[in-house]
PyMOL Python script that loads the backbone (N, CA, C, O; Angstrom):
from pymol import cmd

cmd.read_pdbstr("""\
ATOM      1  N   MET A   1     -16.075  89.363  33.784  1.00  0.00           N
ATOM      2  CA  MET A   1     -14.929  90.040  34.412  1.00  0.00           C
ATOM      3  C   MET A   1     -13.629  89.307  34.069  1.00  0.00           C
ATOM      4  O   MET A   1     -12.574  89.925  33.921  1.00  0.00           O
ATOM      5  N   SER A   2     -13.722  88.007  33.948  1.00  0.00           N
ATOM      6  CA  SER A   2     -12.505  87.243  33.656  1.00  0.00           C
ATOM      7  C   SER A   2     -11.903  87.702  32.330  1.00  0.00           C
ATOM      8  O   SER A   2     -10.684  87.804  32.193  1.00  0.00           O
ATOM      9  N   LYS A   3     -12.778  87.977  31.351  1.00  0.00           N
ATOM     10  CA  LYS A   3     -12.262  88.417  30.049  1.00  0.00           C
ATOM     11  C   LYS A   3     -11.551  89.758  30.197  1.00  0.00           C
ATOM     12  O   LYS A   3     -10.479  89.965  29.628  1.00  0.00           O
ATOM     13  N   THR A   4     -12.154  90.670  30.965  1.00  0.00           N
ATOM     14  CA  THR A   4     -11.536  91.989  31.133  1.00  0.00           C
ATOM     15  C   THR A   4     -10.176  91.865  31.800  1.00  0.00           C
ATOM     16  O   THR A   4      -9.210  92.498  31.374  1.00  0.00           O
ATOM     17  N   LYS A   5     -10.099  91.047  32.850  1.00  0.00           N
ATOM     18  CA  LYS A   5      -8.815  90.892  33.555  1.00  0.00           C
ATOM     19  C   LYS A   5      -7.769  90.300  32.620  1.00  0.00           C
ATOM     20  O   LYS A   5      -6.651  90.810  32.537  1.00  0.00           O
ATOM     21  N   SER A   6      -8.121  89.232  31.919  1.00  0.00           N
ATOM     22  CA  SER A   6      -7.154  88.588  31.030  1.00  0.00           C
ATOM     23  C   SER A   6      -6.711  89.560  29.944  1.00  0.00           C
ATOM     24  O   SER A   6      -5.542  89.570  29.556  1.00  0.00           O
ATOM     25  N   THR A   7      -7.635  90.372  29.456  1.00  0.00           N
ATOM     26  CA  THR A   7      -7.276  91.335  28.410  1.00  0.00           C
ATOM     27  C   THR A   7      -6.282  92.354  28.953  1.00  0.00           C
ATOM     28  O   THR A   7      -5.304  92.688  28.285  1.00  0.00           O
ATOM     29  N   LYS A   8      -6.531  92.845  30.161  1.00  0.00           N
ATOM     30  CA  LYS A   8      -5.613  93.835  30.743  1.00  0.00           C
ATOM     31  C   LYS A   8      -4.237  93.209  30.934  1.00  0.00           C
ATOM     32  O   LYS A   8      -3.223  93.833  30.622  1.00  0.00           O
ATOM     33  N   ILE A   9      -4.195  91.977  31.446  1.00  0.00           N
ATOM     34  CA  ILE A   9      -2.907  91.308  31.672  1.00  0.00           C
ATOM     35  C   ILE A   9      -2.183  91.143  30.337  1.00  0.00           C
ATOM     36  O   ILE A   9      -0.983  91.400  30.239  1.00  0.00           O
ATOM     37  N   TYR A  10      -2.926  90.710  29.299  1.00  0.00           N
ATOM     38  CA  TYR A  10      -2.303  90.511  27.982  1.00  0.00           C
ATOM     39  C   TYR A  10      -1.725  91.826  27.472  1.00  0.00           C
ATOM     40  O   TYR A  10      -0.624  91.852  26.923  1.00  0.00           O
ATOM     41  N   GLU A  11      -2.467  92.917  27.654  1.00  0.00           N
ATOM     42  CA  GLU A  11      -1.980  94.223  27.184  1.00  0.00           C
ATOM     43  C   GLU A  11      -0.709  94.611  27.933  1.00  0.00           C
ATOM     44  O   GLU A  11       0.234  95.127  27.333  1.00  0.00           O
ATOM     45  N   GLN A  12      -0.681  94.362  29.259  1.00  0.00           N
ATOM     46  CA  GLN A  12       0.503  94.712  30.042  1.00  0.00           C
ATOM     47  C   GLN A  12       1.698  93.903  29.557  1.00  0.00           C
ATOM     48  O   GLN A  12       2.792  94.445  29.399  1.00  0.00           O
ATOM     49  N   VAL A  13       1.494  92.602  29.320  1.00  0.00           N
ATOM     50  CA  VAL A  13       2.595  91.745  28.854  1.00  0.00           C
ATOM     51  C   VAL A  13       3.072  92.216  27.484  1.00  0.00           C
ATOM     52  O   VAL A  13       4.273  92.268  27.222  1.00  0.00           O
ATOM     53  N   ALA A  14       2.129  92.558  26.617  1.00  0.00           N
ATOM     54  CA  ALA A  14       2.493  93.019  25.271  1.00  0.00           C
ATOM     55  C   ALA A  14       3.339  94.286  25.365  1.00  0.00           C
ATOM     56  O   ALA A  14       4.325  94.432  24.642  1.00  0.00           O
ATOM     57  N   GLU A  15       2.960  95.192  26.245  1.00  0.00           N
ATOM     58  CA  GLU A  15       3.726  96.438  26.393  1.00  0.00           C
ATOM     59  C   GLU A  15       5.138  96.133  26.887  1.00  0.00           C
ATOM     60  O   GLU A  15       6.107  96.710  26.394  1.00  0.00           O
ATOM     61  N   LYS A  16       5.256  95.223  27.867  1.00  0.00           N
ATOM     62  CA  LYS A  16       6.584  94.875  28.391  1.00  0.00           C
ATOM     63  C   LYS A  16       7.432  94.255  27.289  1.00  0.00           C
ATOM     64  O   LYS A  16       8.618  94.559  27.165  1.00  0.00           O
ATOM     65  N   LEU A  17       6.817  93.384  26.488  1.00  0.00           N
ATOM     66  CA  LEU A  17       7.571  92.744  25.400  1.00  0.00           C
ATOM     67  C   LEU A  17       8.049  93.799  24.413  1.00  0.00           C
ATOM     68  O   LEU A  17       9.186  93.737  23.943  1.00  0.00           O
ATOM     69  N   LYS A  18       7.203  94.757  24.097  1.00  0.00           N
ATOM     70  CA  LYS A  18       7.593  95.814  23.154  1.00  0.00           C
ATOM     71  C   LYS A  18       8.793  96.578  23.706  1.00  0.00           C
ATOM     72  O   LYS A  18       9.730  96.881  22.967  1.00  0.00           O
ATOM     73  N   VAL A  19       8.769  96.888  24.999  1.00  0.00           N
ATOM     74  CA  VAL A  19       9.879  97.637  25.605  1.00  0.00           C
ATOM     75  C   VAL A  19      11.153  96.805  25.552  1.00  0.00           C
ATOM     76  O   VAL A  19      12.218  97.310  25.200  1.00  0.00           O
ATOM     77  N   LEU A  20      11.037  95.513  25.907  1.00  0.00           N
ATOM     78  CA  LEU A  20      12.223  94.649  25.899  1.00  0.00           C
ATOM     79  C   LEU A  20      12.782  94.534  24.486  1.00  0.00           C
ATOM     80  O   LEU A  20      13.997  94.581  24.290  1.00  0.00           O
ATOM     81  N   ILE A  21      11.904  94.385  23.506  1.00  0.00           N
ATOM     82  CA  ILE A  21      12.359  94.266  22.110  1.00  0.00           C
ATOM     83  C   ILE A  21      13.042  95.563  21.684  1.00  0.00           C
ATOM     84  O   ILE A  21      14.091  95.533  21.040  1.00  0.00           O
ATOM     85  N   ALA A  22      12.451  96.694  22.043  1.00  0.00           N
ATOM     86  CA  ALA A  22      13.033  97.988  21.680  1.00  0.00           C
ATOM     87  C   ALA A  22      14.417  98.129  22.312  1.00  0.00           C
ATOM     88  O   ALA A  22      15.357  98.569  21.651  1.00  0.00           O
ATOM     89  N   GLN A  23      14.548  97.760  23.578  1.00  0.00           N
ATOM     90  CA  GLN A  23      15.842  97.858  24.253  1.00  0.00           C
ATOM     91  C   GLN A  23      16.849  96.932  23.585  1.00  0.00           C
ATOM     92  O   GLN A  23      18.000  97.314  23.374  1.00  0.00           O
ATOM     93  N   GLY A  24      16.422  95.711  23.249  1.00  0.00           N
ATOM     94  CA  GLY A  24      17.319  94.744  22.603  1.00  0.00           C
ATOM     95  C   GLY A  24      17.811  95.276  21.272  1.00  0.00           C
ATOM     96  O   GLY A  24      18.989  95.133  20.944  1.00  0.00           O
ATOM     97  N   GLU A  25      16.921  95.890  20.498  1.00  0.00           N
ATOM     98  CA  GLU A  25      17.321  96.431  19.201  1.00  0.00           C
ATOM     99  C   GLU A  25      18.333  97.559  19.393  1.00  0.00           C
ATOM    100  O   GLU A  25      19.299  97.661  18.637  1.00  0.00           O
ATOM    101  N   LEU A  26      18.114  98.403  20.400  1.00  0.00           N
ATOM    102  CA  LEU A  26      19.041  99.509  20.644  1.00  0.00           C
ATOM    103  C   LEU A  26      20.404  98.951  21.038  1.00  0.00           C
ATOM    104  O   LEU A  26      21.432  99.439  20.568  1.00  0.00           O
ATOM    105  N   GLN A  27      20.422  97.930  21.899  1.00  0.00           N
ATOM    106  CA  GLN A  27      21.689  97.351  22.342  1.00  0.00           C
ATOM    107  C   GLN A  27      22.416  96.699  21.164  1.00  0.00           C
ATOM    108  O   GLN A  27      23.631  96.844  21.027  1.00  0.00           O
ATOM    109  N   GLN A  28      21.677  95.983  20.316  1.00  0.00           N
ATOM    110  CA  GLN A  28      22.303  95.313  19.173  1.00  0.00           C
ATOM    111  C   GLN A  28      22.845  96.353  18.188  1.00  0.00           C
ATOM    112  O   GLN A  28      23.948  96.209  17.660  1.00  0.00           O
ATOM    113  N   GLY A  29      22.052  97.401  17.952  1.00  0.00           N
ATOM    114  CA  GLY A  29      22.470  98.432  16.997  1.00  0.00           C
ATOM    115  C   GLY A  29      23.703  99.148  17.491  1.00  0.00           C
ATOM    116  O   GLY A  29      24.203 100.051  16.819  1.00  0.00           O
TER     117      GLY A  29
END
""", "prot")
cmd.dss("prot")
cmd.show_as("cartoon", "prot")
cmd.util.cbc("prot")
cmd.orient("prot")
């Protein structure tokens, strides 16, 4: 179960990072 939880958390963090990066690129552009 620990692996499943860590994987879900990692996926959530990755999604947030993608959104932040996308927003940053839009602001810079």
